N, C-alpha and C positions, 0 to 999 in steps of 0.2 A: 090255196094261194095265200102267201104271207102278206098281211096288211102292211102298207107303207107306214113308217114311223111318223108320228105327228111332229110337226115343226116345234122345236123347243126354244122358248124365250126365257132368258135370264133377266130378271128385274133386280137391279141394285139400287135400293131406295130405303132410306131410314125412317120416312114418315109412314107409319103403319097403315093409316087409313087410305093413303094413296096406293101403297103397295098392294093391299088387299083388294082395293077397287080395280086396279089394273089386272090382278090375277084373275078375278072373277070374270071380267069382261073379255079378257083374252081367251080364257077357258071356254067361254060361250062361243067364241069364234073357231074353236077346235084346236087350239094350241096347248101344248104341255108347258107348264110354268114352273120356273125355279125362282125362289126369293132369297135375297141376301140383304141384310140391314146395314152392312158396312163394307168398306172397300176390300179389306183382306178376305172376308168371307166370300165376296163376289169373285175375287181372283181364284179362290179355291174351287168354287163351283164351276167357273169357266174352264179350269184345267181338268176337273174330274168328270164333268157331266156333258161336255161338248155341246153347248147350245148352238142354235142356228142364228140367233140374233140376241143382242144385248140392249136393254133400255137402262140408261145409266144416269144417276143424279150426280151433280158436281159436289154439293155440300154434304159430305158423308163423314161420320166419325172415324177417327184413325186416318186411314189413307183416303185422300180426296179423290173425286171422280176423274179429274184430269190425270192424276198419277196412275190410276187404274187403267185409263185409256192408253197412256204411254206404255205401260208394262205389257198390255195385251198386243199393241201394235209392234212391239219389238220382236214378237215371234209370230204374229198372225195379221197379215194385211187384208185378208179376205173376209173375215166375219163382219157382218153389218153391225154397226153400233150407232144408236140414237141417243143423244144426250137430252134429258128431260130435266130442266133446272129452273129454279126461281131466279137465277142470276141472268140478267138480260144485258149485261155490259158487253160492248163490242169486243173488248180485249179477251173476254172469256170465250166468245164465239171464234175469234181468230185463233186462240190457243187450241181450241178444240179441233178446228180445221187443220192446223199445223200438225197436230199429233195424229190426225187421220180419222176424225169422226165422220160418219156418213150423213148424218142429219142432226138438227138441233131444234128443239122446241122449248118454249118457256112456259112456266106455270103462272097463272092458271091456263089450262089447255082445253081444247075441244076434243072430246074422246073420239068422236067419229073421225076427225082429221088424223089423230094419232094412229088409230087402227089402219086407216088407209095408207099412211106413211110406212107403217110396219109391213103391210102387205107389199107395198112397192119395193121396199128394201129387200124383202125375202125373195121377191120375183127377180129383182136385179142380181141378187146373189146367185140365183139359179142360172140366169143368163151368163153371168161371169164365169161360172163353172163350165158351161157349154162353150163359151168363147175360148176358154183355155184349151179345149180339145179341137175346136174347129177354126176359129178366127186366126189368121196369120199361120195357117197350117205349114207354110214354109218355115223352116227353123231359124233362118238368119235374115238380117237386113243389113246391108253394107252401104255406108256413105263415107267418102273420104278415106281416112285411115281407121275408121270406126266400124265395128261389127257388133250388132245386137243379136243375142241368142235368146229367143223367146222361150224355149223349152226349159232352159236352165236359169232364167232370170239373171243373166250376166251380160256384160259387154266387154269388148276388147279394144284397146287403143295402144298402138305401139308396143305390143307384147304385154301390156299391163291389164290385168283382169279387174273389172268393176262389178261389184255385186249390187243389183238393182232391187228395190222394193216393188211390190205388185202395183202400188199407186204410181210409181215412176214408170213402170212398164206400160200401164194403162194410158198414161199421159203421152208417152212416146208413140203408142199405137194411134192415138188420136191425131198427133202431128203428122205421122207417116201417111195415114189415110187421107189427110187434108193437105198434102205437100203442096207448097206454093200458094196456099190460101191463107188469108189473115184470119186468125181466131181471136176474138175478144176474150178478156178475162172472164166475163160473165158466161160466154159460151163454153169455155173450158171448165169452169166450175160446174155448170149444169150437166155437162157430158161425163165428167170424171167423178165428181163428188155428188151429183144429183141435186145441187142447190138451184134455187130460183135465180132468175137473171138479175134481180135487184140486190143480191148479196154483194157486200163490199168487203174485200179482204186482200191482203198482200200474199196469200198463200201461193198463188200461181207464180208470182215473181220469185219466191224462194226456190221453187222447183226449177225455174229457168236458170237461176244462178247455179244450181247444182249441175244441170245439163251442160252449161257452158264450161264448168270446171272439168266435167267428164270428157267432153267431146270436142271442144274447140281448140285449135292450135294456139290461139291467144284469146282467153276468156274476155279480155277487155275490148277486143275488136272481133265480135262474133261474125262468122260467115254462114253458120247453119241455123242457129236459133236467134233470129233478129227481132228486135222490138220496134214497133211503130208508136211513137209517143201519143198517149191518150186514145189509142185504138186497140192495140193488142200485140200478138206475136205471130210470126210466120216461120215455118220450118221449110228449108229448101236446100238443094244441092245439085250440082251438075250430074 
């Protein structure tokens, strides 16, 4: 019997002592580790070695971590990415969320917590792959003049094709599964991005703006993706 491949983690970190410490501890957990000391090297290893998860610093020589994140998300919405950074500013966290990071920890960090978060992200990644095959096994969802095609990550409105990212599709699935129910921003962040309920960000609002442009007859007067001030959002249709 062929042994299953070890999960492969790419660590993009320019502080050698942190990178080597992470490498050792993750190897002890049974992971295969790739190391990159700058953004461009990290991108190269991401493309050539196909890691299962990326631990990414923000303050890197050459290309910074947020630029690396953006580049990766332009072609891959599925790979779990955890930012590990000394930068604790809210703006950095919001930017990370906007570009599609899955989790964010600040230095100094608790090693046990980091390992548990990585395990959770890898498990969620496996569930996500299974969901792609089983959840919403029907290929289409229709509301109003809109049609969402889950298998092709596209939507149609009035004969116009809309290309969806995997995060957009995941959020749409959450709304569809909870049709007619109010979802708070915190609940949406927790279910789609895996963040704790006390995370504060406008990320969800930005996605709703996109959905209204995609699907509403008049984005300024939404009938499908409605907001309840200080509460959250509700998706519904006849």
